[in-house]
C-alpha positions, -999 to 999 in steps of 0.1 A, spaced: -266 -641 564 -299 -653 551 -307 -690 557 -329 -699 528 -320 -674 502 -293 -670 476 -285 -638 457 -296 -628 422 -265 -616 406 -267 -618 368 -281 -589 348 -302 -613 326 -319 -627 357 -330 -592 367 -341 -584 332 -362 -616 330 -379 -607 362 -386 -571 351 -401 -584 318 -419 -616 328 -425 -613 366 -454 -599 385 -449 -566 402 -465 -543 427 -454 -509 440 -458 -483 467 -443 -449 469 -411 -463 485 -405 -497 468 -414 -519 439 -414 -557 444 -410 -581 414 -415 -618 417 -415 -649 396 -414 -687 402 -379 -701 397 -386 -738 397 -363 -746 426 -370 -750 463 -353 -718 475 -358 -681 470 -333 -658 453 -332 -622 462 -320 -591 444 -320 -555 457 -317 -525 434 -310 -490 446 -305 -465 418 -281 -436 420 -311 -413 420 -317 -423 456 -286 -405 467 -248 -409 473 -232 -442 481 -237 -439 519 -275 -432 515 -279 -460 489 -261 -485 511 -282 -475 541 -314 -482 521 -300 -515 509 -291 -526 544 -326 -518 556 -342 -537 528 -320 -567 534 -328 -567 571 -365 -565 565 -362 -595 542 -340 -614 566 -364 -609 595 -394 -621 575 -377 -648 555 -392 -676 575 -427 -665 566 -421 -665 528 -433 -691 503 -402 -709 487 -395 -711 451 -394 -675 439 -370 -650 425 -376 -617 442 -363 -582 433 -369 -553 456 -363 -519 439 -359 -489 461 -375 -456 449 -362 -422 458 -387 -418 487 -371 -449 504 -342 -427 514 -364 -405 535 -388 -432 548 -386 -445 584 -378 -481 589 -413 -490 600 -428 -475 568 -403 -493 546 -411 -525 564 -449 -522 561 -445 -513 524 -424 -544 516 -445 -568 537 -478 -555 523 -465 -559 487 -452 -594 494 -487 -604 508 -504 -590 477 -480 -609 455 -489 -641 475 -453 -645 486 -465 -648 522 -491 -672 532 -521 -658 550 -547 -632 542 -537 -615 509 -556 -584 498 
């Protein structure tokens, strides 16, 4: 379970993030973020049926959750974050997925430190 993060669950929350949030992408994932006015982060993970069957989608979802969980301590608080898996995420190795997500979070200033 994640310590500092609650889930994004409502469809309108996802839509607001897609329309009004900042986003960056790699070949494997897209990360959307937007300030939420609270002191905690909220996370949503989206894996389309294009990625594969239920087993493959859940595997990608578990990997993305774990990447987030392990790096949650380093994130800036007060953001809604949505991670969208692309089809290539299904074939990507864990290390590649991890570096993709972390580099995007740095570029979006979700992680303090040297942003590119």
